[in-house]
C-alpha positions in Angstrom: 111.9 14.8 17.1 108.8 14.0 19.2 105.6 14.9 17.6 102.8 15.8 20.0 99.1 15.5 19.3 96.9 18.6 20.1 94.9 18.1 23.2 91.2 18.5 23.2 90.8 18.5 19.5 87.2 18.5 18.4 86.0 15.2 17.0 85.0 15.3 13.3 81.3 14.6 12.8 80.0 13.0 9.7 78.4 15.5 7.4 76.2 15.3 4.4 78.7 17.1 2.2 82.4 16.5 1.9 84.9 18.8 0.4 86.2 17.7 -2.8 88.7 19.4 -5.2 86.3 21.5 -7.2 83.6 22.0 -4.4 81.4 19.7 -2.3 80.3 16.1 -2.9 77.0 14.8 -1.3 77.2 11.6 0.6 73.6 11.2 1.3 71.0 12.1 -1.4 67.5 13.2 -1.2 66.3 9.8 -1.7 68.1 8.5 1.2 66.3 11.2 3.6 63.0 10.3 1.7 63.4 6.8 2.7 64.3 7.7 6.3 61.3 9.9 6.5 59.1 7.1 5.0 60.1 4.6 7.6 59.4 7.2 10.3 55.9 7.9 8.8 55.2 4.1 9.2 55.8 4.6 12.8 59.0 2.6 13.1 61.3 3.6 16.1 64.7 5.1 15.6 66.8 2.0 16.4 64.9 0.0 13.7 65.1 2.8 11.1 68.9 2.9 11.8 69.1 -0.9 11.3 67.2 -0.6 8.1 69.1 2.1 6.6 72.3 0.0 7.2 74.9 2.4 6.2 76.5 3.1 9.8 73.9 5.7 10.7 73.2 5.9 14.4 70.0 5.8 16.4 70.8 9.0 18.0 71.4 10.7 14.4 68.0 9.4 13.5 66.4 10.8 16.4 67.9 14.3 16.0 66.9 14.4 12.5 63.3 13.3 13.1 63.1 15.7 15.9 64.5 18.7 13.6 61.9 17.7 10.9 59.0 17.4 13.5 58.3 13.8 12.2 58.1 10.5 14.0 57.2 9.4 17.4 56.3 11.8 20.2 52.8 13.1 18.9 51.0 10.1 20.7 49.0 9.3 17.5 49.3 6.0 15.7 48.6 5.8 12.0 46.2 3.3 10.4 46.0 2.8 6.7 42.5 1.7 5.3 42.3 0.2 1.8 39.3 1.9 0.0 37.8 1.4 -3.4 37.2 4.5 -5.5 33.4 4.3 -4.7 34.1 4.1 -0.9 36.5 7.1 -1.2 34.0 9.1 -3.1 31.5 8.4 -0.6 33.8 9.2 2.3 34.7 12.7 0.7 31.1 13.4 0.3 30.3 12.8 3.9 33.4 14.7 5.1 32.7 17.8 3.0 29.1 17.7 4.0 30.2 18.2 7.6 33.1 20.5 6.7 35.9 18.3 8.0 38.6 16.4 6.3 38.2 12.8 5.3 40.7 11.7 7.8 39.0 13.5 10.7 35.7 12.1 9.6 37.1 8.5 9.7 38.8 9.3 13.1 35.6 10.3 14.6 33.7 7.2 13.3 36.4 5.0 14.8 36.2 6.6 18.1 32.4 6.3 18.3 32.8 2.6 17.5 35.3 2.1 20.3 
């Protein structure tokens, strides 16, 4: 007897939940996606994130997730972290609230003035 394989069978895509006897088993946790979002927030490209996650996740899947979440590259803005002491942070908040804007926006305006 010759067994034929079905033609055009849809490829099974990896999912976050797999069916088990009693229900579903999660293959990726919230911490996993938290790390992925954190790496994207640092401004890392999708291919580097895929390499750092290291569990076979593809670059395309990372791009799709970031696009779905509205995170990552595409906004054209780069992030810059500035270490501040408590006194400097208090001063920054005072100046920003005095002008009615957020501290981040106040710092951004000052940096643009200097450039």
